[in-house]
C-alpha positions as CSV (number, residue, x, y, z in Angstrom):
1,M,20.8,40.8,37.1
2,A,18.5,39.2,34.0
3,C,18.3,35.8,32.1
4,H,18.9,37.1,29.5
5,E,19.6,33.4,28.1
6,I,16.3,32.0,29.1
7,A,14.3,35.3,27.9
8,A,15.9,35.6,24.6
9,L,15.3,31.1,24.1
10,R,11.6,32.2,25.0
11,L,10.9,34.9,22.6
12,G,13.0,32.6,19.7
13,L,10.7,29.5,21.0
14,M,7.7,32.0,20.5
15,R,9.1,33.1,17.3
16,V,9.5,29.1,15.6
17,L,6.4,27.7,17.0
18,G,4.1,30.7,16.1
19,L,2.6,31.7,19.2
20,K,1.3,35.0,19.7
21,D,1.9,36.0,23.3
22,E,1.9,39.8,23.2
23,A,2.3,39.9,27.0
24,A,4.8,37.3,27.3
25,R,6.5,38.7,24.5
26,Q,6.9,41.9,26.0
27,H,7.9,40.5,29.8
28,E,10.8,38.5,27.4
29,L,11.4,42.3,26.4
30,A,11.6,43.4,29.6
31,E,13.7,41.0,31.1
32,L,16.3,40.9,28.0
33,G,16.6,45.3,28.2
34,D,19.3,46.8,25.8
35,G,20.6,43.1,25.5
36,A,17.4,42.7,23.0
37,S,19.4,45.2,20.8
38,E,23.2,44.1,20.9
39,P,24.2,42.1,18.2
40,G,25.5,38.9,19.4
41,P,23.7,35.4,19.6
42,I,21.6,37.1,22.7
43,Q,19.9,38.8,19.7
44,S,20.3,36.5,17.0
45,M,17.6,34.3,19.2
46,C,15.0,37.0,19.4
47,D,14.2,36.3,16.0
48,P,15.4,33.0,14.9
49,R,15.4,31.7,11.1
50,D,14.5,28.0,12.4
51,L,14.9,25.8,15.5
52,Q,18.7,24.5,14.1
53,S,19.1,28.4,14.0
54,L,18.2,29.2,17.1
55,R,19.9,26.3,18.5
56,R,23.0,27.3,17.7
57,F,22.9,30.8,18.4
58,Y,21.8,29.6,22.4
59,E,24.7,27.2,22.3
60,A,27.0,30.5,21.5
61,A,25.0,32.3,24.6
62,V,25.7,29.9,26.9
63,S,29.5,29.3,25.7
64,M,29.3,33.4,26.6
65,L,27.8,33.2,29.7
66,E,29.9,30.2,30.6
67,E,33.3,32.4,29.6
68,R,31.9,35.4,32.0
69,V,31.2,32.6,34.7
70,A,35.4,31.6,34.4
71,A,36.5,35.5,34.0
72,T,34.6,36.9,37.0
73,R,36.8,36.9,40.0
74,P,35.5,34.9,43.5
75,E,35.1,37.2,45.6
76,D,31.8,38.7,43.3
77,T,28.6,38.5,45.2
78,K,27.1,37.6,41.3
79,L,29.2,34.1,41.2
80,P,26.7,32.3,42.8
81,Y,24.2,33.2,40.6
82,L,25.8,33.1,37.5
83,R,27.2,29.9,38.1
84,S,23.5,28.6,38.9
85,L,22.3,30.6,35.3
86,V,24.9,27.8,34.1
87,I,23.4,25.2,35.6
88,L,20.2,25.9,34.4
89,T,21.3,26.7,30.9
90,K,23.2,24.0,30.6
91,K,20.1,21.5,31.2
92,V,17.7,23.9,29.5
93,E,20.1,23.0,25.9
94,L,19.9,19.7,26.5
95,D,16.5,19.5,26.7
96,L,16.4,21.4,23.8
97,A,18.4,19.2,22.2
98,N,15.9,16.5,23.0
99,Q,13.3,18.0,21.7
100,I,15.0,19.0,18.8
101,E,15.7,15.1,18.5
102,N,12.2,14.1,19.4
103,L,10.9,16.2,15.8
104,T,13.3,15.1,14.0
105,R,12.3,11.4,15.1
106,L,9.4,12.2,13.9
107,F,9.4,13.4,11.0
108,S,10.9,10.0,10.2
109,D,8.5,8.3,11.7
110,L,5.9,10.1,9.6
111,E,7.6,8.7,6.3
112,Q,7.8,5.6,7.5
113,M,4.6,5.1,8.6
114,H,3.1,6.9,5.2
115,D,6.0,4.2,3.4
116,F,3.8,1.5,5.7
117,V,0.4,2.2,4.8
118,H,1.4,2.2,0.7
119,E,2.6,-1.1,1.3
120,I,-0.6,-2.4,3.1
121,Y,-2.6,-0.4,0.5
122,P,-0.8,0.3,-2.7
123,A,-1.1,3.6,-4.8
124,D,-2.7,4.0,-8.2
């Protein structure tokens, strides 16, 4: 039983952030197994175009996990693990949203600071 959502998110973040760690990449691909090649949000997270795409794919993967948990019978021995995985993925979803929001705010703040510098030192 693997945490596909987290492994795929790590692969996607490596790509978006430009991280070149082949050992980590191979570890996450091994964690995913066939999940890296099956069409869907997990596969899409492995090679995102940008942070917003990665976030959308992650949210879709979390929704699929929630559906899987809802369909799991109460006596299934995997249910406690799956429920814990939902908690973990929801926390990561919140953290990802906060990080993207912080980067977006930084982008906006840079423009404001640039304008402020030109108020003090007008451009020629």
